N, CA, C and O atoms as a Maestro MAE file, in Angstrom:
{
 s_m_m2io_version
 :::
 2.0.0
}

f_m_ct {
 s_m_title
 :::
 protein
 m_atom[192] {
  # First column is atom index #
  i_m_mmod_type
  r_m_x_coord
  r_m_y_coord
  r_m_z_coord
  i_m_residue_number
  s_m_chain_name
  s_m_pdb_residue_name
  s_m_pdb_atom_name
  i_m_atomic_number
  :::
  1 25 73.007 -30.375 -18.486 1 A "MET " " N  " 7
  2 3 73.815 -29.046 -18.179 1 A "MET " " CA " 6
  3 2 74.234 -28.588 -20.077 1 A "MET " " C  " 6
  4 15 73.850 -27.546 -20.608 1 A "MET " " O  " 8
  5 25 74.956 -29.518 -20.678 2 A "LEU " " N  " 7
  6 3 75.732 -29.615 -21.860 2 A "LEU " " CA " 6
  7 2 75.597 -29.625 -23.012 2 A "LEU " " C  " 6
  8 15 76.426 -29.401 -23.894 2 A "LEU " " O  " 8
  9 25 74.043 -30.007 -23.106 3 A "ARG " " N  " 7
  10 3 73.352 -29.228 -24.126 3 A "ARG " " CA " 6
  11 2 72.458 -28.741 -23.921 3 A "ARG " " C  " 6
  12 15 71.310 -29.162 -23.776 3 A "ARG " " O  " 8
  13 25 72.845 -27.868 -23.888 4 A "GLN " " N  " 7
  14 3 72.344 -26.190 -23.394 4 A "GLN " " CA " 6
  15 2 72.886 -24.707 -24.023 4 A "GLN " " C  " 6
  16 15 73.893 -24.186 -23.544 4 A "GLN " " O  " 8
  17 25 72.251 -24.170 -24.960 5 A "ASP " " N  " 7
  18 3 73.964 -23.398 -25.206 5 A "ASP " " CA " 6
  19 2 75.230 -22.070 -24.354 5 A "ASP " " C  " 6
  20 15 75.003 -21.824 -23.170 5 A "ASP " " O  " 8
  21 25 75.828 -21.710 -24.690 6 A "GLU " " N  " 7
  22 3 76.305 -20.974 -23.455 6 A "GLU " " CA " 6
  23 2 75.554 -20.640 -23.156 6 A "GLU " " C  " 6
  24 15 75.144 -21.066 -22.076 6 A "GLU " " O  " 8
  25 25 74.638 -19.428 -24.010 7 A "LYS " " N  " 7
  26 3 73.856 -18.386 -22.891 7 A "LYS " " CA " 6
  27 2 73.019 -18.734 -21.398 7 A "LYS " " C  " 6
  28 15 72.648 -18.014 -20.471 7 A "LYS " " O  " 8
  29 25 72.925 -20.215 -21.671 8 A "THR " " N  " 7
  30 3 71.200 -20.159 -21.193 8 A "THR " " CA " 6
  31 2 72.370 -20.965 -19.820 8 A "THR " " C  " 6
  32 15 72.152 -20.468 -18.715 8 A "THR " " O  " 8
  33 25 73.539 -22.121 -19.820 9 A "ARG " " N  " 7
  34 3 74.644 -22.589 -19.021 9 A "ARG " " CA " 6
  35 2 74.552 -21.587 -17.433 9 A "ARG " " C  " 6
  36 15 74.514 -21.552 -16.204 9 A "ARG " " O  " 8
  37 25 74.566 -20.586 -19.308 10 A "TYR " " N  " 7
  38 3 75.349 -19.302 -17.528 10 A "TYR " " CA " 6
  39 2 74.464 -18.346 -17.018 10 A "TYR " " C  " 6
  40 15 74.794 -17.632 -16.071 10 A "TYR " " O  " 8
  41 25 73.185 -18.255 -17.650 11 A "PHE " " N  " 7
  42 3 72.079 -18.266 -17.013 11 A "PHE " " CA " 6
  43 2 71.472 -18.363 -15.817 11 A "PHE " " C  " 6
  44 15 71.113 -17.638 -14.889 11 A "PHE " " O  " 8
  45 25 71.476 -19.801 -16.227 12 A "ASP " " N  " 7
  46 3 70.810 -21.283 -15.346 12 A "ASP " " CA " 6
  47 2 71.663 -21.695 -14.216 12 A "ASP " " C  " 6
  48 15 71.276 -22.715 -13.645 12 A "ASP " " O  " 8
  49 25 72.728 -21.142 -13.763 13 A "PHE " " N  " 7
  50 3 74.522 -20.204 -13.165 13 A "PHE " " CA " 6
  51 2 73.381 -18.911 -12.006 13 A "PHE " " C  " 6
  52 15 72.852 -18.800 -10.901 13 A "PHE " " O  " 8
  53 25 73.554 -18.349 -13.062 14 A "LEU " " N  " 7
  54 3 73.089 -17.108 -12.455 14 A "LEU " " CA " 6
  55 2 71.620 -17.324 -11.538 14 A "LEU " " C  " 6
  56 15 71.708 -16.556 -10.580 14 A "LEU " " O  " 8
  57 25 70.473 -17.989 -11.488 15 A "LYS " " N  " 7
  58 3 69.501 -18.365 -10.961 15 A "LYS " " CA " 6
  59 2 69.916 -19.348 -9.623 15 A "LYS " " C  " 6
  60 15 69.405 -19.581 -8.528 15 A "LYS " " O  " 8
  61 25 70.530 -19.568 -9.991 16 A "ILE " " N  " 7
  62 3 70.707 -20.715 -8.971 16 A "ILE " " CA " 6
  63 2 71.812 -20.891 -8.001 16 A "ILE " " C  " 6
  64 15 71.821 -21.836 -7.213 16 A "ILE " " O  " 8
  65 25 73.248 -19.510 -8.074 17 A "TYR " " N  " 7
  66 3 74.098 -18.547 -7.480 17 A "TYR " " CA " 6
  67 2 73.699 -17.209 -7.553 17 A "TYR " " C  " 6
  68 15 74.615 -16.423 -7.792 17 A "TYR " " O  " 8
  69 25 72.477 -16.693 -7.400 18 A "PRO " " N  " 7
  70 3 73.163 -14.779 -7.354 18 A "PRO " " CA " 6
  71 2 74.436 -14.467 -7.840 18 A "PRO " " C  " 6
  72 15 74.901 -14.180 -8.944 18 A "PRO " " O  " 8
  73 25 74.832 -14.591 -6.800 19 A "GLY " " N  " 7
  74 3 75.353 -13.442 -6.407 19 A "GLY " " CA " 6
  75 2 76.953 -14.554 -6.326 19 A "GLY " " C  " 6
  76 15 77.801 -13.875 -5.747 19 A "GLY " " O  " 8
  77 25 77.264 -15.279 -6.527 20 A "LEU " " N  " 7
  78 3 78.813 -16.120 -7.427 20 A "LEU " " CA " 6
  79 2 79.629 -15.142 -7.618 20 A "LEU " " C  " 6
  80 15 80.574 -14.494 -7.170 20 A "LEU " " O  " 8
  81 25 78.333 -15.398 -9.102 21 A "ALA " " N  " 7
  82 3 79.257 -14.809 -10.551 21 A "ALA " " CA " 6
  83 2 80.219 -14.019 -10.423 21 A "ALA " " C  " 6
  84 15 81.215 -14.088 -11.143 21 A "ALA " " O  " 8
  85 25 80.031 -12.946 -9.269 22 A "ASN " " N  " 7
  86 3 80.973 -11.475 -9.790 22 A "ASN " " CA " 6
  87 2 81.980 -11.790 -8.242 22 A "ASN " " C  " 6
  88 15 82.270 -10.937 -7.403 22 A "ASN " " O  " 8
  89 25 82.332 -13.140 -8.221 23 A "GLN " " N  " 7
  90 3 83.345 -13.513 -6.355 23 A "GLN " " CA " 6
  91 2 84.385 -14.824 -6.670 23 A "GLN " " C  " 6
  92 15 85.123 -15.483 -5.938 23 A "GLN " " O  " 8
  93 25 84.052 -14.875 -8.230 24 A "ILE " " N  " 7
  94 3 84.406 -16.059 -8.314 24 A "ILE " " CA " 6
  95 2 85.577 -15.998 -9.789 24 A "ILE " " C  " 6
  96 15 84.869 -15.877 -10.788 24 A "ILE " " O  " 8
  97 25 86.819 -16.037 -10.115 25 A "PRO " " N  " 7
  98 3 87.765 -15.770 -11.080 25 A "PRO " " CA " 6
  99 2 87.093 -16.951 -13.189 25 A "PRO " " C  " 6
  100 15 87.056 -18.036 -13.770 25 A "PRO " " O  " 8
  101 25 86.733 -15.301 -13.277 26 A "LEU " " N  " 7
  102 3 86.193 -15.939 -15.079 26 A "LEU " " CA " 6
  103 2 86.249 -17.124 -15.488 26 A "LEU " " C  " 6
  104 15 85.271 -17.865 -15.585 26 A "LEU " " O  " 8
  105 25 87.370 -17.406 -15.761 27 A "SER " " N  " 7
  106 3 88.386 -18.758 -15.120 27 A "SER " " CA " 6
  107 2 87.638 -19.887 -15.170 27 A "SER " " C  " 6
  108 15 87.026 -20.619 -15.948 27 A "SER " " O  " 8
  109 25 88.042 -19.682 -13.593 28 A "ALA " " N  " 7
  110 3 87.467 -21.320 -13.052 28 A "ALA " " CA " 6
  111 2 84.945 -21.226 -12.973 28 A "ALA " " C  " 6
  112 15 84.114 -22.118 -12.800 28 A "ALA " " O  " 8
  113 25 84.789 -19.541 -13.235 29 A "LEU " " N  " 7
  114 3 83.623 -20.232 -13.802 29 A "LEU " " CA " 6
  115 2 83.353 -20.353 -15.733 29 A "LEU " " C  " 6
  116 15 82.475 -20.722 -16.512 29 A "LEU " " O  " 8
  117 25 84.050 -20.062 -15.752 30 A "ALA " " N  " 7
  118 3 84.186 -20.809 -17.591 30 A "ALA " " CA " 6
  119 2 83.959 -22.010 -18.128 30 A "ALA " " C  " 6
  120 15 83.149 -22.429 -18.955 30 A "ALA " " O  " 8
  121 25 85.440 -22.826 -17.061 31 A "SER " " N  " 7
  122 3 85.266 -23.785 -16.917 31 A "SER " " CA " 6
  123 2 84.166 -24.843 -16.366 31 A "SER " " C  " 6
  124 15 83.527 -25.681 -17.002 31 A "SER " " O  " 8
  125 25 84.148 -24.526 -14.917 32 A "TYR " " N  " 7
  126 3 82.755 -24.771 -14.962 32 A "TYR " " CA " 6
  127 2 81.725 -24.956 -15.486 32 A "TYR " " C  " 6
  128 15 80.994 -25.839 -15.038 32 A "TYR " " O  " 8
  129 25 81.343 -24.217 -16.563 33 A "LEU " " N  " 7
  130 3 80.218 -23.707 -17.617 33 A "LEU " " CA " 6
  131 2 80.742 -24.262 -18.127 33 A "LEU " " C  " 6
  132 15 80.775 -23.402 -19.007 33 A "LEU " " O  " 8
  133 25 81.563 -25.360 -18.707 34 A "GLY " " N  " 7
  134 3 81.570 -25.567 -19.819 34 A "GLY " " CA " 6
  135 2 82.085 -24.944 -21.442 34 A "GLY " " C  " 6
  136 15 82.437 -25.382 -22.537 34 A "GLY " " O  " 8
  137 25 81.916 -23.988 -20.931 35 A "ILE " " N  " 7
  138 3 82.350 -22.504 -21.956 35 A "ILE " " CA " 6
  139 2 83.789 -22.193 -22.104 35 A "ILE " " C  " 6
  140 15 84.543 -22.486 -21.177 35 A "ILE " " O  " 8
  141 25 84.412 -21.426 -23.560 36 A "ARG " " N  " 7
  142 3 85.418 -20.458 -23.170 36 A "ARG " " CA " 6
  143 2 85.483 -19.522 -22.604 36 A "ARG " " C  " 6
  144 15 84.410 -18.932 -22.735 36 A "ARG " " O  " 8
  145 25 86.143 -18.989 -22.008 37 A "GLN " " N  " 7
  146 3 86.869 -17.497 -21.560 37 A "GLN " " CA " 6
  147 2 86.023 -16.256 -22.322 37 A "GLN " " C  " 6
  148 15 85.079 -15.467 -22.296 37 A "GLN " " O  " 8
  149 25 86.987 -16.689 -22.893 38 A "PHE " " N  " 7
  150 3 86.758 -15.383 -24.578 38 A "PHE " " CA " 6
  151 2 84.802 -15.757 -24.743 38 A "PHE " " C  " 6
  152 15 84.299 -14.746 -24.254 38 A "PHE " " O  " 8
  153 25 84.042 -16.373 -25.033 39 A "SER " " N  " 7
  154 3 83.285 -17.099 -24.476 39 A "SER " " CA " 6
  155 2 82.027 -16.432 -23.424 39 A "SER " " C  " 6
  156 15 81.062 -15.689 -23.604 39 A "SER " " O  " 8
  157 25 82.370 -16.838 -22.754 40 A "LEU " " N  " 7
  158 3 81.524 -15.776 -21.223 40 A "LEU " " CA " 6
  159 2 81.727 -14.530 -21.403 40 A "LEU " " C  " 6
  160 15 80.773 -13.768 -21.243 40 A "LEU " " O  " 8
  161 25 83.102 -13.975 -21.804 41 A "SER " " N  " 7
  162 3 83.097 -13.080 -21.197 41 A "SER " " CA " 6
  163 2 82.830 -11.834 -22.040 41 A "SER " " C  " 6
  164 15 82.883 -10.677 -21.622 41 A "SER " " O  " 8
  165 25 82.536 -12.222 -23.277 42 A "ARG " " N  " 7
  166 3 81.042 -11.541 -24.615 42 A "ARG " " CA " 6
  167 2 79.348 -12.077 -23.810 42 A "ARG " " C  " 6
  168 15 78.345 -11.364 -23.813 42 A "ARG " " O  " 8
  169 25 79.389 -12.712 -23.529 43 A "ILE " " N  " 7
  170 3 78.683 -13.514 -23.135 43 A "ILE " " CA " 6
  171 2 77.883 -12.080 -22.501 43 A "ILE " " C  " 6
  172 15 76.988 -11.516 -23.130 43 A "ILE " " O  " 8
  173 25 78.481 -11.518 -20.875 44 A "ARG " " N  " 7
  174 3 78.881 -10.672 -19.856 44 A "ARG " " CA " 6
  175 2 78.609 -9.030 -19.652 44 A "ARG " " C  " 6
  176 15 78.032 -8.180 -18.973 44 A "ARG " " O  " 8
  177 25 79.997 -9.417 -21.443 45 A "LYS " " N  " 7
  178 3 79.699 -7.554 -21.899 45 A "LYS " " CA " 6
  179 2 78.388 -7.546 -22.843 45 A "LYS " " C  " 6
  180 15 78.552 -6.664 -23.686 45 A "LYS " " O  " 8
  181 25 77.747 -7.884 -22.933 46 A "ASN " " N  " 7
  182 3 76.364 -8.368 -24.032 46 A "ASN " " CA " 6
  183 2 75.584 -7.699 -23.503 46 A "ASN " " C  " 6
  184 15 75.190 -6.606 -23.910 46 A "ASN " " O  " 8
  185 25 75.201 -8.342 -22.373 47 A "THR " " N  " 7
  186 3 74.198 -9.510 -20.622 47 A "THR " " CA " 6
  187 2 73.933 -7.516 -20.001 47 A "THR " " C  " 6
  188 15 72.960 -6.762 -19.988 47 A "THR " " O  " 8
  189 25 75.732 -7.356 -19.486 48 A "PHE " " N  " 7
  190 3 74.292 -5.936 -18.714 48 A "PHE " " CA " 6
  191 2 75.436 -4.866 -18.664 48 A "PHE " " C  " 6
  192 15 75.198 -3.727 -18.263 48 A "PHE " " O  " 8
  :::
 }
 m_bond[191] {
  # First column is bond index #
  i_m_from
  i_m_to
  i_m_order
  :::
  1 1 2 1
  2 2 3 1
  3 3 4 2
  4 3 5 1
  5 5 6 1
  6 6 7 1
  7 7 8 2
  8 7 9 1
  9 9 10 1
  10 10 11 1
  11 11 12 2
  12 11 13 1
  13 13 14 1
  14 14 15 1
  15 15 16 2
  16 15 17 1
  17 17 18 1
  18 18 19 1
  19 19 20 2
  20 19 21 1
  21 21 22 1
  22 22 23 1
  23 23 24 2
  24 23 25 1
  25 25 26 1
  26 26 27 1
  27 27 28 2
  28 27 29 1
  29 29 30 1
  30 30 31 1
  31 31 32 2
  32 31 33 1
  33 33 34 1
  34 34 35 1
  35 35 36 2
  36 35 37 1
  37 37 38 1
  38 38 39 1
  39 39 40 2
  40 39 41 1
  41 41 42 1
  42 42 43 1
  43 43 44 2
  44 43 45 1
  45 45 46 1
  46 46 47 1
  47 47 48 2
  48 47 49 1
  49 49 50 1
  50 50 51 1
  51 51 52 2
  52 51 53 1
  53 53 54 1
  54 54 55 1
  55 55 56 2
  56 55 57 1
  57 57 58 1
  58 58 59 1
  59 59 60 2
  60 59 61 1
  61 61 62 1
  62 62 63 1
  63 63 64 2
  64 63 65 1
  65 65 66 1
  66 66 67 1
  67 67 68 2
  68 67 69 1
  69 69 70 1
  70 70 71 1
  71 71 72 2
  72 71 73 1
  73 73 74 1
  74 74 75 1
  75 75 76 2
  76 75 77 1
  77 77 78 1
  78 78 79 1
  79 79 80 2
  80 79 81 1
  81 81 82 1
  82 82 83 1
  83 83 84 2
  84 83 85 1
  85 85 86 1
  86 86 87 1
  87 87 88 2
  88 87 89 1
  89 89 90 1
  90 90 91 1
  91 91 92 2
  92 91 93 1
  93 93 94 1
  94 94 95 1
  95 95 96 2
  96 95 97 1
  97 97 98 1
  98 98 99 1
  99 99 100 2
  100 99 101 1
  101 101 102 1
  102 102 103 1
  103 103 104 2
  104 103 105 1
  105 105 106 1
  106 106 107 1
  107 107 108 2
  108 107 109 1
  109 109 110 1
  110 110 111 1
  111 111 112 2
  112 111 113 1
  113 113 114 1
  114 114 115 1
  115 115 116 2
  116 115 117 1
  117 117 118 1
  118 118 119 1
  119 119 120 2
  120 119 121 1
  121 121 122 1
  122 122 123 1
  123 123 124 2
  124 123 125 1
  125 125 126 1
  126 126 127 1
  127 127 128 2
  128 127 129 1
  129 129 130 1
  130 130 131 1
  131 131 132 2
  132 131 133 1
  133 133 134 1
  134 134 135 1
  135 135 136 2
  136 135 137 1
  137 137 138 1
  138 138 139 1
  139 139 140 2
  140 139 141 1
  141 141 142 1
  142 142 143 1
  143 143 144 2
  144 143 145 1
  145 145 146 1
  146 146 147 1
  147 147 148 2
  148 147 149 1
  149 149 150 1
  150 150 151 1
  151 151 152 2
  152 151 153 1
  153 153 154 1
  154 154 155 1
  155 155 156 2
  156 155 157 1
  157 157 158 1
  158 158 159 1
  159 159 160 2
  160 159 161 1
  161 161 162 1
  162 162 163 1
  163 163 164 2
  164 163 165 1
  165 165 166 1
  166 166 167 1
  167 167 168 2
  168 167 169 1
  169 169 170 1
  170 170 171 1
  171 171 172 2
  172 171 173 1
  173 173 174 1
  174 174 175 1
  175 175 176 2
  176 175 177 1
  177 177 178 1
  178 178 179 1
  179 179 180 2
  180 179 181 1
  181 181 182 1
  182 182 183 1
  183 183 184 2
  184 183 185 1
  185 185 186 1
  186 186 187 1
  187 187 188 2
  188 187 189 1
  189 189 190 1
  190 190 191 1
  191 191 192 2
  :::
 }
}
C-alpha cells in the first residue's frame, strides 16, 4: 500500500470502507494511510 501515491491510498480506503472516513478523526486516518494530515486534508478538499 505504501508504494501507491497518497491520493490512490485514500481512494482505495474509501472503496474498502465507504462510510468510515467521515466517522474517524482526520489524524487517525492520515496515520493509517501513512500520509501527513495536511496532505489528506488537501486531497479531501480537492476531491469533494
